[in-house]
C-alpha atoms as one frame of an Amber mdcrd trajectory, in Angstrom:
protein
 -45.062 149.998 -86.414 -41.994 147.808 -86.303 -42.748 144.129 -85.815 -39.840
 141.919 -84.837 -40.258 138.876 -87.098 -37.240 137.230 -85.456 -39.337 136.379
 -82.379 -40.767 132.908 -81.912 -43.467 132.136 -84.485 -46.398 130.052 -83.258
 -48.914 129.115 -85.948 -52.386 128.081 -84.844 -53.389 124.460 -85.370 -55.862
 125.550 -88.072 -53.250 127.613 -89.941 -50.636 124.864 -89.686 -52.962 122.070
 -90.853 -54.642 123.984 -93.691 -52.663 126.886 -95.123 -49.089 125.879 -94.306
 -49.770 122.419 -95.697 -51.510 123.743 -98.836 -48.714 126.253 -99.499 -45.990
 123.712 -98.635 -44.428 126.103 -96.123 -42.359 125.348 -93.076 -41.554 127.788
 -90.282 -38.576 129.186 -92.234 -40.697 129.917 -95.314 -43.298 131.522 -93.062
 -40.715 133.809 -91.449 -39.303 134.748 -94.865 -42.794 135.578 -96.185 -43.513
 137.769 -93.157 -40.261 139.662 -93.596 -40.980 140.207 -97.327 -44.510 141.555
 -96.738 -45.513 144.399 -99.035 -48.337 145.701 -96.829 -49.011 145.583 -93.083
 -52.311 146.879 -91.676 -52.891 147.253 -87.963 -56.460 146.108 -87.229 -56.431
 145.978 -83.435 -54.288 146.680 -80.412 -51.870 143.839 -81.228 -53.506 142.336
 -84.333 -52.178 142.809 -87.863 -53.118 141.804 -91.399 -49.995 141.091 -93.403
 -50.044 140.866 -97.186 -47.280 138.988 -98.938 -46.536 137.675-102.388 -43.888
 135.106-101.558 -42.119 133.709-104.624 -42.134 134.772-108.270 -45.571 134.666
-109.868 -47.237 133.550-106.654 -50.726 134.569-105.607 -51.034 137.166-102.888
 -51.562 135.814 -99.406 -52.975 137.481 -96.315 -51.896 136.401 -92.867 -53.598
 137.513 -89.672 -51.216 137.645 -86.734 -51.127 138.778 -83.121 -47.874 140.411
 -81.999 -47.292 139.403 -78.371 -44.205 140.626 -76.485 -42.469 137.234 -76.603
 -43.945 135.613 -79.750 -45.952 136.102 -82.930 -49.127 134.022 -83.107 -50.417
 133.370 -86.635 -54.188 132.997 -86.510 -55.068 132.230 -90.129 -54.355 132.970
 -93.745 -56.116 133.384 -97.066 -55.101 133.308-100.695 -55.964 135.908-103.297
 -55.304 136.608-106.944
């Protein structure tokens, strides 16, 4: 299940205005977090749940993405413990 995280990343308006702002991430931090994911679950034909713990001592974060042939669309995210 290789996902090419070097493709164009397109965050949804909701994800960009809520989670990226709250986590103080830009597109480069987002790409780095995706590449450092510790768990990737396929939940649909092209849909994935990606679990990451970006940064030392950070809370775990779940990102829901859709892997299209020419881009990765980030639908939303959540924060855990």
